[in-house]
C-alpha positions in Angstrom: 6.2 -26.9 -4.5 8.4 -23.8 -4.9 9.0 -21.4 -2.0 9.2 -17.7 -2.8 11.2 -15.4 -0.5 9.2 -12.1 -0.2 11.5 -9.3 1.0 9.6 -6.5 2.8 10.2 -3.9 5.5 7.7 -5.6 7.9 4.3 -7.3 7.6 2.1 -4.7 9.4 -1.4 -3.9 8.0 -0.4 -1.4 5.3 -1.1 -1.3 1.6 1.7 -3.3 0.1 1.6 -5.9 2.9 -2.1 -6.3 2.7 -1.9 -6.8 -1.1 0.7 -9.5 -0.6 -1.5 -11.2 1.9 -4.4 -11.1 -0.5 -2.4 -13.0 -3.1 -1.0 -15.3 -0.5 -4.5 -16.4 0.7 -5.6 -17.0 -2.8 -2.7 -18.7 -4.7 -2.5 -22.5 -4.9 -0.3 -23.2 -1.9 0.2 -26.8 -3.0 2.3 -25.4 -5.8 3.6 -22.1 -4.4 4.5 -21.1 -0.8 5.4 -17.6 0.4 8.1 -17.0 3.1 8.9 -13.5 4.3 12.2 -11.8 5.0 11.5 -8.7 7.0 13.8 -5.9 8.0 12.4 -5.0 11.4 13.4 -6.8 14.7 9.8 -7.4 15.8 6.7 -9.4 15.2 4.2 -7.8 12.8 0.4 -7.9 12.4 0.3 -10.6 9.7 3.1 -12.9 11.1 0.7 -15.3 12.9 -1.5 -15.7 9.8 1.6 -16.3 7.6 2.7 -19.1 10.0 -0.9 -20.5 9.9 -0.8 -20.6 6.1 2.5 -22.6 6.1 4.9 -19.7 5.6 8.0 -18.7 7.5 9.1 -15.3 8.8 12.7 -14.2 9.1 14.0 -11.1 10.7 17.1 -9.5 9.0 19.0 -6.5 10.4 17.6 -3.0 9.9 18.7 -1.3 6.6 20.5 1.6 8.2 23.7 2.6 6.4 25.8 1.9 9.5 24.3 -1.6 9.5 25.3 -2.6 5.9 28.4 -4.6 6.7 26.4 -6.5 9.4 23.5 -6.9 7.0 25.5 -8.4 4.1 27.2 -10.8 6.6 23.8 -11.8 7.9 22.4 -12.3 4.4 25.4 -14.3 3.3 24.9 -16.7 6.2 21.2 -16.8 5.6 21.5 -17.9 2.0 24.1 -20.5 3.0 21.6 -22.0 5.4 18.6 -21.7 3.0 19.7 -23.0 -0.4 16.0 -23.8 -1.1 15.3 -20.2 -2.1 15.7 -20.0 -5.9 13.3 -17.0 -6.3 13.6 -13.8 -4.2 10.9 -11.2 -4.7 11.7 -7.8 -3.2 9.1 -5.1 -2.5 11.1 -2.3 -0.9 11.5 -0.2 -4.0 15.0 1.3 -4.4 16.1 -0.4 -1.2 15.5 -3.7 -3.0 19.0 -3.2 -4.3 20.5 -4.5 -1.0 18.7 -7.9 -0.6 18.9 -8.5 -4.3 22.6 -7.8 -4.3 23.1 -10.3 -1.5 20.9 -12.8 -3.4 23.0 -12.3 -6.6 26.2 -12.9 -4.6 24.7 -16.1 -3.2 23.8 -17.4 -6.7 20.0 -17.1 -6.4 18.9 -17.5 -10.0 15.7 -15.5 -10.0 15.8 -12.1 -8.4 12.7 -9.9 -8.8 12.5 -6.2 -8.1 9.0 -4.9 -7.6 8.1 -1.2 -7.9 5.3 0.1 -5.7 5.9 3.8 -6.0 6.5 6.7 -8.4 9.0 8.7 -6.2 11.2 8.4 -3.1 10.7 9.7 0.4 13.0 12.6 1.2 14.5 11.1 4.3 18.1 10.8 5.5 18.6 7.9 3.1 17.4 9.9 0.1 20.8 10.1 -1.7 21.5 6.5 -1.1 18.1 5.5 -2.4 18.7 7.4 -5.6 22.0 5.6 -6.0 20.4 2.2 -5.4 17.6 3.1 -7.8 20.2 3.7 -10.5 21.9 0.3 -9.7 18.9 -1.9 -9.2 18.8 -3.2 -12.8 22.3 -4.6 -12.2 21.2 -7.0 -9.5 17.6 -8.0 -10.5 16.9 -10.6 -13.2 13.2 -9.8 -13.4 10.9 -6.8 -12.9 7.4 -6.3 -11.6 5.3 -3.2 -11.0 1.9 -2.2 -9.6 1.4 0.3 -12.5 3.0 1.7 -15.6 4.3 4.9 -14.0 5.8 3.0 -11.0 7.6 0.7 -13.4 9.1 3.6 -15.4 10.2 5.4 -12.3 12.3 2.5 -10.8 13.4 0.6 -13.9 13.4 3.2 -16.7 12.7 1.5 -20.1 13.3 -2.0 -18.8 10.2 -4.1 -19.5 8.3 -5.1 -16.3 5.3 -7.4 -15.5 2.2 -5.7 -14.2 0.9 -7.3 -11.0 -2.4 -5.5 -10.0 -2.8 -4.3 -6.3 -5.8 -6.6 -6.0 -8.1 -7.0 -3.0 -10.8 -9.4 -1.7 -13.7 -7.3 -2.8 -16.3 -9.2 -0.7 -14.9 -7.4 2.4 -15.4 -4.0 1.0 -18.7 -3.9 -0.8 -21.1 -1.2 0.6 -23.3 -2.5 3.4 -25.7 0.0 5.1 -26.1 -2.2 8.2 -22.3 -2.2 8.8 -22.3 1.5 8.1 -24.8 2.3 10.8 -23.1 0.0 13.3 -19.7 1.4 12.7 -20.9 5.0 12.8 -22.6 4.3 16.1 -19.4 2.8 17.5 -17.5 6.0 16.5 -20.2 8.3 17.9 -21.0 9.7 14.5 -24.6 10.7 13.8 -25.5 12.7 10.8 -22.1 14.3 10.2 -20.5 14.2 6.7 -17.4 12.0 7.1 -14.2 12.7 5.2 -11.9 9.7 5.5 -8.3 8.9 4.9 -6.4 5.6 5.3 -2.6 5.8 5.2 0.7 5.9 7.1 1.1 9.3 8.8 4.2 10.1 6.7 5.5 12.8 4.4 4.3 10.9 1.3 0.6 11.0 2.3 0.6 14.8 2.8 -1.6 14.9 5.9 -0.7 18.6 6.6 -2.3 19.6 3.4 -5.3 17.3 4.1 -5.8 19.1 7.5 -5.7 22.5 5.8 -8.3 21.4 3.2 -10.5 20.1 6.0 -10.2 23.3 8.0 -11.3 25.3 4.9 -14.1 22.8 4.3 -15.5 23.3 7.8 -16.0 26.9 7.1 -18.7 25.9 4.6 -19.8 22.6 6.0 -19.8 22.7 9.8 -21.3 19.3 10.4 -18.2 17.4 9.2 -15.8 14.9 10.7 -12.4 13.8 9.5 -11.3 10.2 10.2 -7.6 9.5 10.0 -6.7 5.8 10.0 -3.0 4.9 10.4 0.1 5.5 12.4 3.6 6.9 11.5 6.5 9.2 12.2 4.5 12.4 11.5 1.7 11.6 14.0 2.8 14.1 16.7 3.4 16.8 14.1 -0.1 16.3 12.6 -1.8 16.2 16.0 0.0 19.5 16.9 -1.4 21.1 13.7 -4.9 19.8 14.6 -4.6 21.3 18.1 -3.3 24.7 16.8 -6.3 24.9 14.5 -8.7 24.0 17.3 -10.0 20.9 15.4 -9.6 18.3 18.2 -13.3 17.6 18.3 -13.5 17.3 14.5 -10.6 15.1 13.7 -10.5 11.5 14.9 -7.1 9.7 15.0 -8.1 6.0 14.8 -4.6 4.6 14.8 -3.6 1.2 13.3 -6.9 -0.8 12.8 -7.9 -4.3 11.8 -11.4 -3.2 10.7 -10.5 -0.8 7.9 -13.0 -2.5 5.6 -15.8 -1.5 8.0 -14.4 2.0 8.5 -14.9 2.7 4.8 -18.6 2.0 5.3 -18.7 4.8 8.0 -17.2 7.3 5.6 -18.9 9.5 3.0 -15.9 10.3 0.9 -12.3 9.3 0.7 -9.6 12.0 0.2 -6.0 11.3 -0.7 -3.7 14.3 -1.5 -0.5 12.3 -1.7 2.8 13.7 -3.0 3.4 10.4 -4.8 1.9 6.9 -5.0 2.2 3.7 -7.0 -1.3 2.4 -7.4 -2.6 2.8 -3.8 -4.4 -0.2 -2.4 -6.5 1.9 -0.2 -7.7 3.8 -3.2 -8.8 0.5 -4.8 -10.6 -0.5 -1.5 -12.4 2.8 -1.2 -13.8 2.5 -4.7 -15.1 -1.0 -4.2 -16.9 0.4 -1.1 -18.7 2.8 -3.5 -17.0 5.8 -1.9 -16.5 9.0 -3.9 -12.7 9.4 -4.1 -10.7 12.6 -4.5 -7.1 12.0 -5.3 -4.2 14.4 -6.0 -2.9 14.5 -9.5 0.2 12.8 -8.2 -1.8 9.6 -7.8 -1.5 7.6 -11.1 -4.8 7.7 -13.1 -4.7 4.0 -13.6 -6.1 3.5 -10.1 -9.5 4.8 -11.3 -12.2 2.4 -12.2 -15.2 4.1 -10.6 -17.2 7.0 -12.0 -17.2 8.9 -8.7 -13.4 9.1 -8.6 -11.8 12.5 -9.4 -8.3 14.0 -9.5 -7.4 17.5 -8.3 -4.0 19.2 -8.9 -1.9 19.4 -5.8 -1.2 23.0 -6.5 -4.9 23.9 -7.0 -6.4 26.5 -4.6 -7.9 25.0 -1.4 -11.3 26.2 -2.6 -11.1 23.9 -5.6 -10.6 20.9 -3.3 -13.5 22.1 -1.1 -15.8 22.4 -4.1 -15.0 19.0 -5.4 -15.4 17.3 -2.0 -18.6 19.2 -1.3 -20.3 18.2 -4.5 -20.5 14.6 -3.2 -22.4 15.6 0.0 -25.5 13.4 0.5 -24.7 11.2 -2.5 -26.4 7.8 -2.3 -24.2 4.8 -2.1 -25.0 1.3 -3.3 -23.4 -2.2 -3.5 -20.9 -2.8 -6.3 -22.3 -3.6 -9.7 -21.4 -6.7 -11.7 -19.3 -4.6 -14.1 -17.0 -3.4 -11.3 -16.7 -6.9 -9.9 -14.8 -7.7 -13.1 -12.2 -5.0 -12.3 -8.6 -6.2 -12.6 -8.2 -5.4 -8.9 -10.5 -8.3 -7.9 -8.2 -10.9 -6.2 -10.5 -13.7 -7.2 -9.3 -13.4 -10.8 -6.0 -11.4 -10.3 -4.3 -14.1 -8.2 -3.8 -16.3 -11.2 -1.6 -13.5 -12.7 1.1 -13.8 -10.0 0.6 -17.6 -9.7 1.3 -18.1 -13.4 4.2 -15.6 -13.3 6.0 -17.7 -10.6 5.2 -21.0 -12.4 6.6 -19.6 -15.7 9.8 -18.5 -13.9 10.1 -22.0 -12.3 9.8 -23.6 -15.8 12.1 -21.1 -17.4 14.9 -21.9 -14.9 14.1 -25.6 -14.6 13.7 -25.2 -10.8 
């Protein structure tokens, strides 16, 4: 059995982390075992399940610039104590440069950089991330991506392996019984429900979503907006909702472990992101037979459902309102056999990652 060290920020219930768990649950764990190196000093949502599946969780220092000397010292000691890790797979986009650089210095033979996005957050580490992005090919030996655009963004013209952001579709297929139950729990009756699942961050563009919703209400009064997720922009977004007098119309549901059921309560999924890789939530929503309206900054390769549409981010609000409104009262139904064959179905996709690791193992004679 070979152990793969997965490098992440943390293992909370978010898109990338959920995708990793989907693969972890489905791979042959008699041949391949996942362990997780996180960069947050606390326990995360999936930690207990990881341990129950035979994995380990390690907590490295935060990746703050002032921490870098401490970080590399910690990583140097870590690899001395854990010579069993011959494959390190890092999922933190440009920041993967740091753990992969440490792994290279420690002589780890297989160092995988995995691209999950098509841009970089404009936070205080933006300049550093651009530098790391330019250097990542010098510390990685192998390259993975969730989609073609994401691969080109992080690796340029270097060839990368496509690993689909696959999900367990059985949890998301439309179910009218769950829909009624969940809507009752949320106090929703006949309202048209616009839904969004995503971290309350710059990338997801919630301020724009609130503006769209405010315009939509002028035409369709009997409408609710469900926001699932937490993040650094939460207070800012709540302030915007309050200033527009929308407190009774916008429900902040926080970090949830029933997202699959919340999709059932929605009538449409709207995602006006500034940038994305191939969003896991966009895949989940389509399997739930939800009409999906994405910004044109979301890669087109996420689409596999006829009710999925893209709207330019710079389009007038009225265009967004028109597109969202045309799906009012549209009938939903369970997924067809054809869509069950989607490349995003983990029941078939898990073999892609499994074979990828086994081929690397054979290549290196591990």
